[in-house]
C-alpha positions as CSV (number, residue, x, y, z in Angstrom):
1,M,18.8,1.5,-3.3
2,H,18.3,3.9,-0.4
3,S,19.5,3.1,3.2
4,I,17.1,4.5,5.7
5,W,16.1,4.1,9.3
6,I,12.4,4.3,10.3
7,R,11.2,4.0,13.9
8,I,7.8,2.4,14.5
9,C,5.5,2.5,17.5
10,Y,3.1,-0.5,17.5
11,F,-0.2,-0.9,19.3
12,R,-1.0,-4.5,20.3
13,S,0.1,-6.0,16.9
14,C,3.0,-5.9,14.5
15,C,3.7,-5.2,10.9
16,W,2.3,-7.5,8.3
17,P,4.7,-9.1,5.8
18,S,2.9,-7.6,2.9
19,E,3.5,-4.1,4.4
20,E,7.2,-4.9,4.6
21,V,7.3,-6.0,1.0
22,L,5.4,-2.9,0.0
23,A,7.9,-0.7,1.8
24,Y,10.8,-2.5,0.1
25,Y,9.1,-2.2,-3.3
26,C,8.6,1.6,-2.8
27,I,12.2,2.1,-1.9
28,N,13.4,0.3,-5.0
29,H,11.0,2.4,-7.2
30,S,11.5,5.7,-5.5
31,D,11.4,7.7,-8.7
32,V,7.7,6.8,-9.2
33,F,6.9,8.9,-6.1
34,R,9.0,11.9,-6.8
35,S,7.0,15.2,-6.5
36,K,3.8,13.2,-6.2
37,K,0.9,13.3,-3.7
38,V,0.6,9.9,-2.2
39,L,-2.0,8.2,0.0
40,E,-1.6,4.9,1.9
41,L,-4.9,3.1,2.6
42,G,-5.4,0.8,5.6
43,S,-1.9,1.5,6.6
44,G,-1.8,0.0,10.1
45,Y,1.2,1.8,11.7
46,G,2.3,3.3,8.4
47,L,5.6,1.6,7.5
48,A,5.2,2.0,3.7
49,G,4.0,5.6,4.0
50,L,6.8,6.5,6.3
51,V,9.3,4.9,3.9
52,I,7.9,6.8,0.9
53,A,8.1,10.0,2.9
54,A,11.7,9.4,3.9
55,S,13.2,8.0,0.7
56,T,11.4,9.2,-2.4
57,N,11.1,13.0,-2.4
58,A,7.3,12.8,-2.6
59,D,5.5,16.2,-2.4
60,E,3.0,14.9,0.2
61,V,2.2,11.6,1.9
62,V,-1.1,11.0,3.7
63,I,-1.1,7.8,5.9
64,S,-4.6,6.6,6.7
65,D,-6.4,4.0,8.6
66,G,-10.0,3.5,9.7
67,N,-9.2,2.8,13.4
68,P,-8.8,6.1,15.4
69,Q,-6.4,4.4,17.9
70,V,-4.2,3.3,15.0
71,A,-4.4,6.7,13.5
72,E,-3.0,8.1,16.7
73,Y,-0.1,5.8,16.5
74,I,0.5,6.8,12.9
75,Q,0.8,10.4,14.0
76,K,3.3,9.3,16.7
77,N,5.3,7.5,14.1
78,I,5.2,10.6,11.9
79,S,6.4,12.8,14.8
80,I,9.4,10.5,15.8
81,N,10.5,10.2,12.1
82,A,9.9,13.8,11.1
83,E,13.6,14.7,10.7
84,T,13.9,12.1,7.9
85,F,11.2,13.6,5.6
86,G,13.0,16.6,4.3
87,E,10.6,18.8,2.4
88,T,7.9,16.1,2.1
89,K,4.7,17.0,3.9
90,V,3.4,14.0,6.0
91,K,0.1,13.7,7.9
92,S,-2.2,11.0,9.3
93,L,-5.8,10.6,8.5
94,I,-8.8,8.6,9.8
95,L,-10.4,7.3,6.5
96,H,-13.4,4.9,6.3
97,W,-13.9,3.2,3.0
98,D,-17.7,2.9,3.4
99,K,-18.2,6.6,3.7
100,E,-18.3,9.5,1.2
101,Q,-14.9,11.1,1.1
102,A,-14.3,14.8,1.7
103,S,-14.8,16.9,-1.5
104,E,-11.3,18.5,-1.2
105,M,-9.8,15.0,-1.4
106,L,-11.6,13.8,-4.5
107,N,-9.4,12.9,-7.5
108,T,-6.3,14.5,-5.9
109,F,-3.8,11.7,-5.3
110,D,-1.2,10.8,-7.9
111,I,-0.5,7.4,-6.2
112,I,-2.4,5.3,-3.8
113,V,-0.6,2.4,-2.0
114,A,-2.0,-0.4,0.2
115,S,-1.0,-3.8,1.5
116,D,-3.1,-6.9,2.4
117,C,-6.3,-4.8,2.2
118,T,-8.4,-7.2,0.0
119,F,-8.8,-10.2,2.4
120,F,-12.3,-9.2,3.8
121,K,-14.8,-9.4,0.9
122,Q,-17.3,-7.2,2.7
123,F,-14.9,-4.2,2.3
124,H,-14.3,-4.8,-1.4
125,K,-16.9,-2.4,-2.8
126,G,-16.0,0.4,-0.4
127,L,-12.3,0.0,-1.1
128,A,-12.8,0.1,-4.8
129,R,-15.0,3.2,-4.6
130,T,-12.4,4.9,-2.4
131,V,-9.6,4.2,-4.9
132,K,-11.7,5.5,-7.8
133,S,-12.9,8.6,-5.9
134,L,-9.5,9.7,-4.6
135,L,-7.1,8.7,-7.4
136,K,-6.4,11.6,-9.8
137,H,-7.7,11.2,-13.4
138,S,-4.3,11.2,-15.1
139,A,-2.3,8.9,-17.4
140,T,0.5,8.7,-14.7
141,S,-1.8,8.1,-11.7
142,Q,-2.0,4.6,-10.3
143,A,-2.8,2.6,-7.2
144,I,-0.2,0.0,-6.1
145,F,-1.5,-2.9,-4.0
146,L,0.4,-5.8,-2.6
147,S,-1.9,-8.6,-1.5
148,P,-1.9,-12.4,-1.3
149,K,-4.5,-14.3,-3.2
150,R,-6.2,-15.7,0.0
151,G,-8.5,-18.1,-1.9
152,D,-10.7,-16.1,-4.3
153,S,-10.6,-12.9,-2.3
154,L,-8.1,-11.0,-4.5
155,D,-9.7,-12.2,-7.7
156,K,-13.1,-11.0,-6.5
157,F,-11.7,-7.6,-5.6
158,L,-10.2,-7.2,-9.1
159,G,-13.5,-8.0,-10.5
160,I,-15.1,-5.2,-8.5
161,I,-12.3,-2.8,-9.6
162,K,-13.2,-3.5,-13.2
163,E,-16.9,-3.0,-12.5
164,N,-16.0,0.5,-11.2
165,G,-14.5,1.3,-14.6
166,L,-10.8,0.9,-13.5
167,S,-8.2,-1.2,-15.2
168,C,-5.8,-3.5,-13.3
169,E,-2.6,-5.5,-13.9
170,L,-1.6,-8.4,-11.7
171,I,2.1,-9.2,-11.5
172,E,3.5,-12.2,-9.7
173,N,7.3,-11.7,-10.2
174,Y,7.9,-8.0,-9.6
175,D,11.2,-8.0,-7.7
176,P,14.1,-10.6,-8.0
177,T,15.0,-10.6,-4.3
178,V,11.4,-11.1,-3.2
179,W,10.8,-13.7,-5.9
180,N,13.9,-15.7,-5.0
181,L,13.0,-15.7,-1.3
182,H,9.5,-16.8,-2.2
183,K,10.8,-19.7,-4.3
184,K,13.1,-20.9,-1.5
185,L,10.2,-20.8,1.0
186,V,8.0,-22.8,-1.3
187,A,10.7,-25.4,-1.9
188,G,11.5,-25.6,1.8
189,E,15.1,-24.4,1.2
190,D,14.5,-21.5,3.6
191,R,12.8,-22.6,6.9
192,T,12.5,-19.2,8.5
193,W,8.8,-19.3,7.8
194,P,7.7,-22.9,8.7
195,N,4.0,-22.5,7.7
196,Y,4.6,-20.5,4.5
197,D,1.7,-20.9,2.1
198,K,2.0,-19.0,-1.1
199,E,-1.8,-18.5,-1.4
200,H,-2.0,-16.8,1.9
201,C,1.5,-15.4,2.4
202,Y,3.0,-14.3,-0.9
203,P,1.9,-10.8,-1.9
204,L,1.1,-10.2,-5.5
205,L,1.5,-6.8,-7.1
206,V,-1.6,-5.1,-8.4
207,R,-1.5,-1.9,-10.4
208,I,-4.8,-0.1,-10.8
209,G,-5.5,2.9,-13.1
210,Y,-7.9,4.5,-15.5
211,F,-6.5,3.0,-18.7
212,S,-6.4,-0.4,-20.2
213,E,-2.6,-0.4,-20.6
214,F,0.1,1.1,-18.4
C-alpha cells in the first residue's frame, strides 16, 4: 500500500467518513486507475481525487463539485499538493448534475468515483444521467460509489441506475480492514464512534457499468 501525505483546506465543514473510506479504497486498488482518465463527483474538498492523483499514476483526474465556493477550495487543494502528482494532470470543475454536460466531456471518463452522493433522492435522476453521459462506453470503464444505505435511498438510486440502462453491483465486504472496524463498531467493541449506525454510517461499495457482469 502507498504511503502518501495530502494537505486539505476546508471551508466550514470537514471530510465525510465515506470520502475517507473511498480514498483508502482507491489507494489499495491503485492499479485500477493507472493511465486512466478519472472524475470525482460531488467531491467536497477532493480527498479521494487528490489521493488518486498522488498515488495511482492516473493520466488525468478531474475533481468536481456543484458549489462554486467548494470548487475554489478544490483548486487550492490541488495547488498545495501539486508536487505529489507527478505526470498526472489534475484540475477542478464546477459540475451540476441537473444540467446538460459539455459535449467535449461526454463518454470520456474511464472511471468515475463518488462518496455519499445518493442521500438526497431529488438528485438521483440527475446523478444517474451524469454518470451515464460522462462514463466512457468500454468494457473496462466503471463508476465506483461508496454510500451508506440511508433508509431506502441507496436502493432507489440503484433502481434509477438500472432504468438508465446501466448495470450495478453492490458489495458489503470489500476490504478486510474496513469490514473488521465496521463489525467492532456494530458490536460495541470499538467506542470511537458512539452513535455508529450501520444503515447511516457504513459505506457500501457500488460498481456501475454498461455490462451485466464485471
